[in-house]
C-alpha positions as CSV (number, residue, x, y, z in Angstrom):
1,X,-2.8,-18.5,-23.4
2,X,0.7,-17.5,-24.6
3,X,3.7,-17.1,-22.3
4,X,3.5,-13.4,-21.1
5,X,7.3,-13.4,-20.4
6,X,9.1,-11.9,-23.4
7,X,12.5,-12.8,-21.9
8,X,11.7,-16.6,-21.9
9,X,12.0,-16.7,-25.7
10,X,15.2,-14.6,-25.7
11,X,16.9,-17.2,-23.4
12,X,17.4,-14.8,-20.5
13,X,17.4,-16.1,-16.9
14,X,13.8,-15.7,-15.7
15,X,14.8,-15.9,-12.0
16,X,16.7,-12.6,-12.0
17,X,13.9,-10.7,-13.8
18,X,11.6,-9.7,-10.9
19,X,9.5,-6.6,-11.5
20,X,6.8,-4.9,-9.4
21,X,3.1,-5.4,-10.3
22,X,-0.2,-4.1,-8.7
23,X,-2.6,-6.7,-7.6
24,X,-6.3,-6.0,-6.7
25,X,-7.7,-7.4,-3.5
26,X,-10.9,-7.2,-1.6
27,X,-11.0,-3.8,0.0
28,X,-10.1,-4.1,3.7
29,X,-8.5,-7.5,3.2
30,X,-5.1,-6.3,2.0
31,X,-3.1,-7.8,5.0
32,X,-5.1,-11.1,4.8
33,X,-4.4,-11.3,1.0
34,X,-0.7,-10.7,1.6
35,X,-0.6,-13.4,4.3
36,X,-2.5,-15.9,2.1
37,X,-0.2,-15.1,-0.9
38,X,2.9,-15.5,1.3
39,X,1.6,-18.9,2.5
40,X,0.9,-20.1,-1.0
41,X,4.4,-19.0,-2.1
42,X,6.0,-21.0,0.7
43,X,3.8,-24.1,0.2
44,X,4.5,-24.2,-3.6
45,X,8.2,-23.3,-3.1
46,X,8.0,-20.3,-5.4
47,X,10.2,-18.0,-3.2
48,X,12.7,-17.6,-6.1
49,X,10.0,-16.3,-8.5
50,X,7.8,-14.3,-6.1
51,X,9.7,-11.9,-3.9
52,X,8.5,-9.1,-1.7
53,X,4.8,-8.5,-1.2
54,X,4.0,-4.9,-0.1
55,X,0.9,-3.3,1.4
56,X,1.6,0.4,1.3
57,X,0.5,2.0,4.6
58,X,1.5,5.1,6.5
59,X,1.2,5.8,10.2
60,X,-1.0,8.7,11.1
61,X,-1.7,10.4,14.4
62,X,-5.2,11.3,15.3
63,X,-7.0,12.8,18.3
64,X,-9.3,10.3,20.1
65,X,-11.7,10.9,22.9
66,X,-10.6,13.3,25.6
67,X,-7.8,14.7,23.4
68,X,-5.7,11.5,23.6
69,X,-3.3,11.0,20.7
70,X,-3.7,7.7,18.9
71,X,-1.5,6.3,16.2
72,X,-3.1,4.3,13.5
73,X,-2.2,3.2,9.9
74,X,-3.8,4.4,6.7
75,X,-3.4,2.7,3.4
76,X,-2.0,4.6,0.4
77,X,-4.0,2.5,-2.0
78,X,-6.9,0.7,-0.4
79,X,-7.8,-2.6,-2.1
80,X,-4.3,-3.0,-3.7
81,X,-1.0,-4.7,-2.9
82,X,2.3,-4.6,-4.7
83,X,4.0,-7.9,-5.7
84,X,7.6,-8.3,-6.9
85,X,7.6,-11.3,-9.2
86,X,8.9,-12.9,-12.3
87,X,6.3,-12.5,-15.0
88,X,5.3,-16.0,-16.2
89,X,2.2,-18.2,-16.3
90,X,3.1,-20.1,-13.2
91,X,3.4,-17.0,-11.0
92,X,0.4,-15.5,-12.7
93,X,-1.8,-18.5,-11.7
94,X,-0.4,-18.7,-8.1
95,X,-1.3,-15.0,-7.5
96,X,-4.6,-15.0,-9.4
97,X,-5.9,-18.1,-7.6
98,X,-5.1,-16.9,-4.1
99,X,-8.0,-16.2,-1.8
100,X,-8.9,-12.5,-1.3
101,X,-7.1,-11.6,-4.5
102,X,-9.3,-10.6,-7.5
103,X,-6.6,-10.1,-10.2
104,X,-4.0,-7.9,-11.6
105,X,-4.5,-4.2,-12.4
106,X,-4.4,-3.5,-16.2
107,X,-4.4,-6.2,-18.9
108,X,-5.5,-9.5,-17.3
109,X,-2.7,-11.7,-18.8
110,X,0.1,-9.2,-19.3
111,X,-0.2,-6.6,-16.6
112,X,1.9,-3.4,-16.7
113,X,4.9,-3.2,-14.4
114,X,5.3,-0.5,-11.8
115,X,8.7,1.3,-12.1
116,X,11.1,0.4,-9.3
117,X,11.7,4.1,-8.6
118,X,8.0,4.6,-7.7
119,X,8.1,1.6,-5.4
120,X,11.3,2.9,-3.7
121,X,9.6,6.3,-3.3
122,X,6.6,4.7,-1.7
123,X,8.8,2.7,0.7
124,X,10.5,5.9,1.6
125,X,7.2,7.5,2.5
126,X,6.3,4.4,4.6
127,X,9.6,4.6,6.5
128,X,9.2,8.3,7.1
129,X,5.6,7.8,8.5
130,X,6.9,5.1,10.8
131,X,9.5,7.4,12.3
132,X,7.3,10.5,12.4
133,X,3.5,9.8,12.1
134,X,1.6,12.5,10.2
135,X,-1.4,14.2,11.7
136,X,-4.6,12.7,10.3
137,X,-6.5,16.0,10.1
138,X,-4.7,18.9,8.3
139,X,-6.0,22.4,8.4
140,X,-5.1,25.4,6.2
141,X,-4.6,29.0,7.3
142,X,-7.9,30.9,6.8
143,X,-10.1,27.8,7.1
144,X,-13.2,28.1,9.1
145,X,-13.4,25.6,12.1
146,X,-15.9,24.8,14.8
147,X,-15.0,23.6,18.3
148,X,-16.5,20.2,19.0
149,X,-15.4,19.6,22.6
150,X,-13.7,21.4,25.5
151,X,-14.1,25.1,26.5
152,X,-14.6,26.2,22.9
153,X,-17.4,23.7,22.1
154,X,-19.9,25.1,19.5
155,X,-17.7,28.2,18.9
156,X,-16.7,29.1,15.3
157,X,-13.3,30.3,14.4
158,X,-10.6,30.8,11.7
159,X,-7.3,29.0,11.5
160,X,-4.5,31.6,11.9
161,X,-1.5,29.3,12.3
162,X,-0.8,25.6,11.7
163,X,2.0,23.7,13.5
164,X,1.9,20.2,11.9
165,X,5.0,18.9,13.8
166,X,3.1,19.6,17.1
167,X,-0.3,18.6,15.8
168,X,-1.7,22.0,16.6
C-alpha cells in the first residue's frame, strides 16, 4: 500500500496537517466507538496525529407520558463519527483496527476529507441545540392531526398555528 499522504513526499510537516474525515461505525455504537478510539490514541501516544473525535448530536425536546417534556439527543448522522487526523498509514491503521469501527467513508485507503467549514457549521448546530433544544415533532400549518390523549383523544383536527419556541 502506498503512503496516502501527498505532503510526506513534499517535505511538509505532517503534524500540522490534520483534516476531518468521516468514519463508519456500527449503528448505535457511535459513543462506544469514539471512546474506544480515544483509548487507542492515548495508549499508542498518537495525540499529535489524531485530534478531536466528534459524534454529531443535537438535543431535542419531546413529550413523554402525561405531557411531561423530556430532553434527549438525536444523531445527525447515525453510524458515523468525524475524526480530525493527519492522513498517513499509521493513523489509518489505528482507526481502521479499532473495535466498533468498520472503516472510512469513500475510498478505503485514501478517504476524502470533509471541509473544515462544514464541520464548523455542524458544531454550531450542536451548540445551538444544547442551548435551546428543538422540538422533536414539528407540524405544519394545515396538517391534519389526531388527538392521542387528554380531552381531545380520538378527535381529528387541522393545525392552524405553530409556536416552535413554546413547543405548541
